[in-house]
C-alpha positions, 0 to 999 in steps of 0.5 A, a space after each residue: 769050313 762053314 762051322 769053322 768060319 762061324 766059330 771064328 766069327 764068334 771068337 772075334 766078336 767076343 774078343 772085340 767085346 772084351 777090348 771095346 767094353 772099356 771105351 763104349 757100351 757093348 752088350 752080348 745078349 740072347 734069347 733061348 727058347 726050346 719046347 716039345 710039341 706034338 701035332 696031328 696031320 703033320 705028315 702024309 696020311 694024317 699021322 702025328 709027329 712029336 718034335 723038340 722045337 726051337 722057338 715056341 714063344 719067340 725065335 731063339 737068337 744071340 747078338 752083340 750091340 753097342 753104342 759110343 758117345 760122340 758128344 753133343 748128344 750124338 751116339 754111334 750105334 751098331 747091332 749084329 744078331 744071329 738066329 739059332 736053331 736050338 734043336 740042332 745047334 745050327 744057325 738059322 740062315 745067314 750068320 747075321 740074318 736077323 740084324 747087321 747094321 751100324 748108324 747114328 742116334 740122337 734126340 732126333 731119333 736113330 738112322 741105321 744102314 745094313 740089315 734090320 727088321 722093318 719099321 712095320 715089324 717093329 710096330 706090329 709085334 707090339 700089337 700081336 697077343 702072341 708076340 709073333 710066336 713061330 708056331 702059334 701066331 699069324 700076325 706076320 704071315 699065315 699057315 705055311 700050307 696055304 698057297 700064299 702066306 698073305 703076310 708082311 716082310 720082316 726085314 730088309 737087306 741094303 736098308 736105310 732105316 729111321 726110327 723116332 719117338 715123341 712121348 708115347 708116339 713112335 714112327 719110322 720109315 725103312 727103305 731097302 734098295 733093290 740094287 739090280 744091275 743089267 740092261 733095263 734095270 730100274 732103281 724100283 726093281 726089288 725096292 722095298 718100302 715100309 712106314 709105321 706110326 703108333 701111339 703106345 702107352 701102358 694102357 692104350 695103343 693104336 697103330 697104322 703101317 704100310 709096306 710095298 715090296 717090288 719084284 723085278 721088271 718082266 720083259 714080256 709085259 713091262 710090269 713087275 710083281 708089286 706086293 702091298 700090305 697095310 696094318 691097323 690095330 690097337 690094344 687096351 689094358 685095364 687092371 689084370 686084363 689086356 685086349 688086342 685087335 688087329 688086322 692086315 690087308 694084303 695084295 700081290 699084283 702079278 707082273 706076269 701076263 695071265 696071272 691072277 692077283 693074290 688078295 687076302 685079309 688077316 684079322 686077329 683078336 686076343 686077351 691076356 689075364 694076369 691072375 697073379 704077377 708072375 702068371 699070364 694066360 693069353 688067348 687069341 684068334 687069327 682068321 685069314 679071308 682069302 680073296 680072288 681064288 677059284 671057287 672052292 679053293 679058298 681055305 679061309 682058315 681060323 686058328 685058336 690059341 691058348 697059352 699059359 706063361 709062368 715067370 720063374 724069374 726075370 729071365 726065365 719063363 715056363 709055358 704051355 700052349 695049345 692051338 687048333 686051326 680049321 679051313 674050308 673046302 678040304 684045303 690044307 692048313 696048319 698051325 705053323 708059319 714054317 712047317 707044312 701040314 697035311 689036312 684041312 685041320 690041325 691041333 697041337 700042344 707045346 710045353 717049353 722054357 725060355 731064357 733071356 740073357 
């Protein structure tokens, strides 16, 4: 039934695309990223595992977006975007988990309602040397094996989002309504806030972002979980080189009694070199400084990544990536943000292909 519903949705959207294209600007687009990877300590006992994996450089997705000119410089805009698990053909979560929004755009900026990436996500991705690669970047969150990923929230449901641009300056704010009901519920329960400002030119960039995510009120204490994350970073490009430096401070204040807060700082640095126009070699280092843990429980892992990327055309890239991570105190750490590992270190390699349409 679920597969039938998804297929019907796809058919309806493509039909809508065909009929609406004459009246407005509508685009079907996608990114398909597949690779073969092998990593050690990928199963209990420390054995290696080889996968055909979806999303070596970027998460695979497809979508439809468009706009309609309303006159006077005003446009109606919409976007629907779905994640794809290319190794099985399954959808990644809800059908339009990535994007499902509609709004207005003018010379003052854009406002959308629905489901979307946050203003923080939109900004930080441009300051990550690995571009949020699912297997080899900790810019959104750390190793899946850590007790906490010490990360940011990539998207909000029930969202109101504003995005604006003035020259090379970009700014935005996102608010996700909690929409909690019942006795004692507050508008602050499950509410989410994200704001960002950045300067982004071809050769120089700098950014600052702030995020706050609330939990629900805990009756026993009258408090709620409150997560805050702040980012600061920059890049500099000169000749065939580009350099990045960024970081995040993360804190989760627990609403439950006798529960320790979670604190951690994530730092990263990277450099990209283009020996020729269609080749990019990128190296990056990520480090998580875990705080407020019992003695001997802080892994404080560091990950080293090197990627070779060959642009076979404007739409198709071939790539090879190697990574290594190591933690302290015999704590479990891994390369991936999503897949657990079973040792205090892990190394892996992936070769793949990415096509955009």
